[in-house]
C-alpha positions as CSV (number, residue, x, y, z in Angstrom):
1,M,99.9,122.5,89.7
2,A,96.3,123.8,89.5
3,G,96.6,126.2,92.4
4,P,97.4,126.3,96.1
5,L,97.3,123.1,98.1
6,K,94.0,122.7,100.0
7,V,94.3,120.6,103.1
8,H,91.2,118.8,104.4
9,V,91.8,117.4,107.9
10,L,90.4,114.1,109.0
11,I,88.7,114.4,112.4
12,R,88.4,111.0,113.9
13,P,89.0,110.5,117.7
14,R,89.7,106.7,117.5
15,P,89.6,103.7,115.2
16,G,86.5,101.4,115.1
17,D,82.9,102.4,114.6
18,F,81.6,105.9,114.0
19,A,79.1,106.2,116.9
20,Y,80.8,108.4,119.4
21,D,80.2,109.1,123.1
22,Q,80.1,112.6,124.5
23,D,83.8,112.7,125.4
24,E,84.8,111.5,121.9
25,F,82.5,114.1,120.4
26,D,84.1,116.8,122.5
27,V,87.5,115.7,121.3
28,M,86.2,116.1,117.7
29,R,85.0,119.6,118.4
30,R,88.4,120.6,119.9
31,D,90.2,119.0,117.0
32,I,88.1,120.9,114.5
33,E,88.9,124.2,116.3
34,A,92.6,123.3,116.2
35,A,92.5,122.4,112.5
36,V,90.7,125.6,111.6
37,A,93.2,127.7,113.7
38,A,96.0,126.0,111.8
39,G,94.5,127.0,108.5
40,A,92.8,123.9,107.3
41,H,90.7,124.5,104.1
42,G,88.2,121.7,104.9
43,I,87.2,119.2,107.5
44,V,86.5,115.5,107.0
45,I,84.1,113.8,109.4
46,G,81.7,110.9,109.7
47,V,79.3,110.5,112.6
48,L,76.7,107.7,112.7
49,R,74.1,106.7,115.2
50,D,74.0,103.2,116.6
51,D,71.4,102.2,114.0
52,D,73.9,103.1,111.2
53,T,72.1,106.3,110.1
54,V,73.8,109.6,109.8
55,D,73.8,111.4,113.1
56,T,72.3,114.6,111.8
57,E,72.5,116.6,115.0
58,R,76.2,115.9,115.6
59,T,77.1,116.3,112.0
60,A,75.4,119.7,111.8
61,A,77.1,120.8,115.1
62,L,80.5,119.9,113.8
63,Q,79.8,121.5,110.4
64,A,78.7,124.7,112.2
65,I,81.8,125.1,114.2
66,S,84.1,124.3,111.3
67,H,83.2,127.3,109.0
68,R,84.8,125.2,106.3
69,P,83.7,122.8,103.6
70,V,82.9,119.5,105.1
71,T,83.4,116.0,103.6
72,F,81.6,113.1,105.1
73,H,84.0,110.2,104.9
74,R,83.6,106.5,104.3
75,A,81.5,106.1,107.5
76,F,78.9,106.6,104.8
77,D,79.7,103.1,103.5
78,L,78.3,101.6,106.7
79,T,74.9,103.3,106.5
80,A,71.9,101.1,106.2
81,D,70.4,103.0,103.3
82,P,72.9,104.9,101.2
83,D,70.2,106.7,99.2
84,A,68.6,108.1,102.3
85,A,72.0,108.9,103.9
86,L,73.0,110.8,100.8
87,Q,69.8,112.8,100.9
88,T,70.4,113.6,104.6
89,L,73.9,114.9,103.8
90,I,72.5,117.0,100.9
91,D,69.8,118.4,103.3
92,L,72.6,119.3,105.8
93,G,74.6,121.1,103.1
94,I,77.6,118.8,103.3
95,E,80.0,119.6,100.4
96,R,81.1,116.1,99.5
97,V,80.8,112.4,100.4
98,L,83.6,109.9,100.1
99,T,82.4,106.4,99.2
100,S,83.4,103.1,97.9
101,G,79.8,102.4,97.0
102,Q,79.5,100.4,100.2
103,A,81.9,97.8,98.8
104,A,85.5,96.8,99.6
105,S,86.7,99.0,96.8
106,A,85.3,101.7,94.6
107,A,85.7,99.5,91.5
108,E,83.5,96.8,93.2
109,G,81.0,99.5,94.2
110,A,81.0,101.4,90.9
111,E,77.3,100.7,90.2
112,V,76.2,102.2,93.6
113,I,78.6,105.1,93.2
114,A,77.1,105.9,89.8
115,R,73.6,105.8,91.2
116,L,74.6,108.0,94.1
117,N,76.3,110.4,91.7
118,D,73.1,110.6,89.6
119,Q,71.1,111.2,92.8
120,A,73.5,113.9,93.9
121,G,73.3,116.0,90.8
122,N,75.1,119.2,91.6
123,R,73.9,119.3,95.2
124,I,76.9,117.4,96.7
125,A,80.1,116.0,95.2
126,V,80.5,112.3,95.2
127,M,84.1,111.3,95.7
128,A,85.0,107.7,94.8
129,G,87.6,106.2,97.1
130,G,89.0,102.8,98.0
131,G,91.4,100.6,96.0
132,I,91.9,103.1,93.2
133,T,94.9,102.4,91.0
134,A,96.3,103.5,87.6
135,D,94.9,100.3,86.2
136,N,91.3,100.9,87.3
137,V,90.8,104.7,87.6
138,A,89.8,105.4,84.0
139,G,87.2,102.7,83.9
140,L,85.9,103.8,87.4
141,R,85.5,107.4,86.2
142,A,83.7,106.2,83.0
143,A,81.4,103.9,84.9
144,T,80.5,106.3,87.7
145,G,80.8,109.8,86.2
146,V,82.5,111.1,89.4
147,G,84.7,114.2,89.1
148,E,86.6,113.6,92.4
149,L,88.8,110.7,93.5
150,H,90.5,109.7,96.8
151,F,93.4,107.4,96.7
152,S,96.6,106.7,98.6
153,G,99.0,105.8,95.9
154,S,100.9,103.7,98.4
155,R,103.2,100.8,98.2
156,A,104.7,98.3,100.6
157,V,108.3,98.5,101.6
158,P,110.3,96.4,104.1
159,A,110.1,97.7,107.6
160,S,113.3,98.6,109.4
161,S,114.0,97.3,112.9
162,R,113.2,100.9,114.1
163,V,109.7,100.6,112.7
164,R,108.9,97.1,113.9
165,L,109.6,97.9,117.5
166,G,108.9,94.3,118.4
167,R,105.4,94.1,116.8
168,G,106.6,91.8,114.1
169,E,105.6,94.0,111.2
170,E,107.6,93.0,108.2
171,R,106.3,95.6,105.7
172,L,105.4,99.3,105.9
173,T,103.1,101.2,103.7
174,V,104.4,104.5,102.3
175,T,103.2,107.0,99.7
176,S,104.6,106.5,96.3
177,A,105.0,109.6,94.1
178,E,105.3,107.3,91.1
179,R,102.0,105.6,91.8
180,I,100.2,108.9,92.5
181,G,101.6,110.3,89.2
182,A,100.4,107.2,87.3
183,I,96.9,107.4,88.8
184,I,96.6,111.1,88.0
185,A,97.9,110.5,84.4
186,A,95.4,107.6,83.9
187,A,92.5,109.6,85.4
188,T,93.1,112.6,83.2
189,S,94.1,111.0,79.9
190,G,91.6,110.7,77.0
């Protein structure tokens, strides 16, 4: 292992879009305070305006109270202009941005990720994420030049009756140590 585990906590008050009302924003602030108090190394946020631009004021406010490295998550992939959004995040001093290149998967968005990674230089880390597997990770890294990856390494398993609880779910997604190991091995070989 390369060193102590660094935990970055996702701060997201609800599913759906990333334009939050004042109550939701207040929940995000409290959640950041709780995560920091619990020892989180970093915070993961994504706040947009209704026009799909980065909400600079709220992003800066959350960054200021975190006193931790901040990652802007895949809300970035919904921005209207990814080049402008990346520059906004750079100007705010955000440490990294997680993106699939505005596509359904990082492999499909590799061209955009590569362009963003070039634009970023050493001012912000571009982390590719979305649909990364052992089969596509080496090609994705070669095509984009990114040094950071985000993946789940999950697999589907049959759901027990305790999990289904009447919702009719037949499969459950769980983390697979084997898949994670295979992705890491493929990403670091050669």
